[in-house]
C-alpha positions in Angstrom: 1.0 -23.6 34.7 -0.5 -21.4 37.1 0.3 -18.2 34.7 -0.9 -19.8 32.2 -4.7 -19.9 33.5 -3.9 -16.4 34.9 -2.9 -15.2 31.6 -6.4 -16.9 29.9 -8.6 -14.9 32.5 -7.3 -11.7 31.7 -7.5 -12.4 28.1 -11.3 -13.1 28.9 -12.0 -10.4 30.7 -10.6 -7.9 28.3 -11.3 -8.8 25.0 -15.6 -7.9 24.8 -18.0 -10.6 24.9 -20.4 -8.5 22.3 -20.2 -7.7 18.6 -20.0 -4.5 17.0 -24.2 -4.1 17.6 -24.2 -4.7 20.9 -25.4 -8.3 20.9 -23.3 -11.3 21.9 -22.2 -13.1 19.1 -21.6 -17.0 20.5 -17.0 -17.0 19.2 -15.6 -17.0 22.6 -12.0 -14.7 23.0 -10.1 -18.2 23.9 -10.8 -20.0 21.2 -9.6 -17.8 19.0 -13.2 -16.4 17.8 -13.7 -20.2 16.5 -16.9 -21.9 17.4 -16.7 -25.5 17.8 -17.9 -27.7 16.0 -18.3 -31.3 18.6 -18.7 -30.8 22.5 -17.4 -33.0 25.2 -19.2 -34.8 27.4 -17.7 -37.6 30.4 -19.3 -40.6 30.6 -19.7 -40.2 34.8 -20.4 -44.4 35.0 -17.1 -45.2 33.8 -14.8 -41.7 35.0 -12.8 -43.3 38.3 -12.1 -39.5 39.4 -8.4 -39.4 38.8 -8.6 -35.3 38.2 -5.9 -35.6 35.1 -8.9 -34.0 33.0 -8.7 -31.3 35.4 -5.4 -31.0 36.3 -4.8 -30.5 31.9 -7.9 -28.4 31.4 -9.2 -26.9 34.6 -11.5 -24.3 32.7 -13.0 -27.2 30.8 -13.6 -30.1 33.8 -14.1 -30.5 37.3 -14.6 -33.2 40.1 -18.4 -33.1 40.8 -18.2 -33.0 44.4 -21.1 -36.1 45.4 -19.9 -38.7 43.4 -16.6 -38.1 42.9 -16.3 -38.3 39.1 -15.0 -35.4 36.3 -17.8 -33.6 34.4 -17.2 -31.1 31.8 -18.2 -27.8 33.0 -17.5 -25.2 30.4 -17.7 -26.1 26.7 -15.3 -22.4 25.9 -13.6 -23.0 28.5 -10.1 -24.6 26.6 -7.9 -24.8 23.6 -9.3 -27.8 21.8 -5.6 -28.9 21.7 -6.1 -28.7 25.3 -9.2 -30.4 25.9 -7.7 -33.0 23.3 -4.5 -33.0 25.5 -7.0 -33.8 28.5 -9.3 -36.3 26.6 -5.8 -38.2 25.8 -4.5 -38.3 29.4 -7.2 -39.9 30.2 -6.7 -43.4 31.7 -9.5 -45.2 31.1 -11.4 -43.1 28.1 -14.1 -41.9 29.5 -14.2 -38.3 27.5 -15.1 -37.9 24.5 -16.2 -35.6 21.4 -20.0 -35.3 20.9 -22.3 -33.4 18.6 -24.2 -30.4 20.2 -27.3 -31.7 19.8 -26.6 -35.2 21.3 -26.1 -33.3 24.9 -29.2 -33.6 26.2 -29.8 -37.0 25.9 -27.1 -38.2 27.4 -27.3 -35.9 30.6 -30.6 -38.0 30.5 -29.1 -41.6 30.2 -27.2 -40.0 33.2 -29.5 -38.8 35.3 -30.8 -42.6 34.9 -27.7 -44.6 36.0 -27.1 -45.2 39.3 -23.7 -44.7 40.2 -21.8 -45.3 43.2 -19.5 -42.2 45.1 -15.9 -42.2 44.7 -13.1 -41.6 47.0 -15.2 -42.4 50.2 -13.4 -43.1 53.2 -13.0 -46.9 54.3 -15.8 -48.0 57.1 -14.2 -47.3 60.2 -12.2 -50.5 61.5 -14.0 -51.7 65.3 -11.1 -51.3 67.8 -10.2 -54.4 70.0 -10.4 -53.5 73.3 -7.7 -55.8 75.5 -7.9 -56.5 79.2 -5.5 -55.1 81.4 -3.6 -57.8 83.3 
């Protein structure tokens, strides 16, 4: 797995990001030069922080450090097939394909939700001290 990710990184740096006119063309080398029709979105209110998606598609998903939930950090990080595999591994079905135009509204709604952090340690138990006799 680790070698597979590093090979993708080498490919990303080996292929020039600009077209022949010297302008960025938006065609990502890791996607085989094709633009995806939809974006990937994680509904963080439903996410349980299992990290399965980040293990499968580490260039697309990462665990958000403050809330402990997965987040799509790059739309062009992994192939469509790899992202779909990550979606299929999600035990709570919180990852969805959405239109790129829907992303700003989804992000606005997410900011309005009150989320509780996941994975915090349980409160410390009070130790009872018994008198020695």
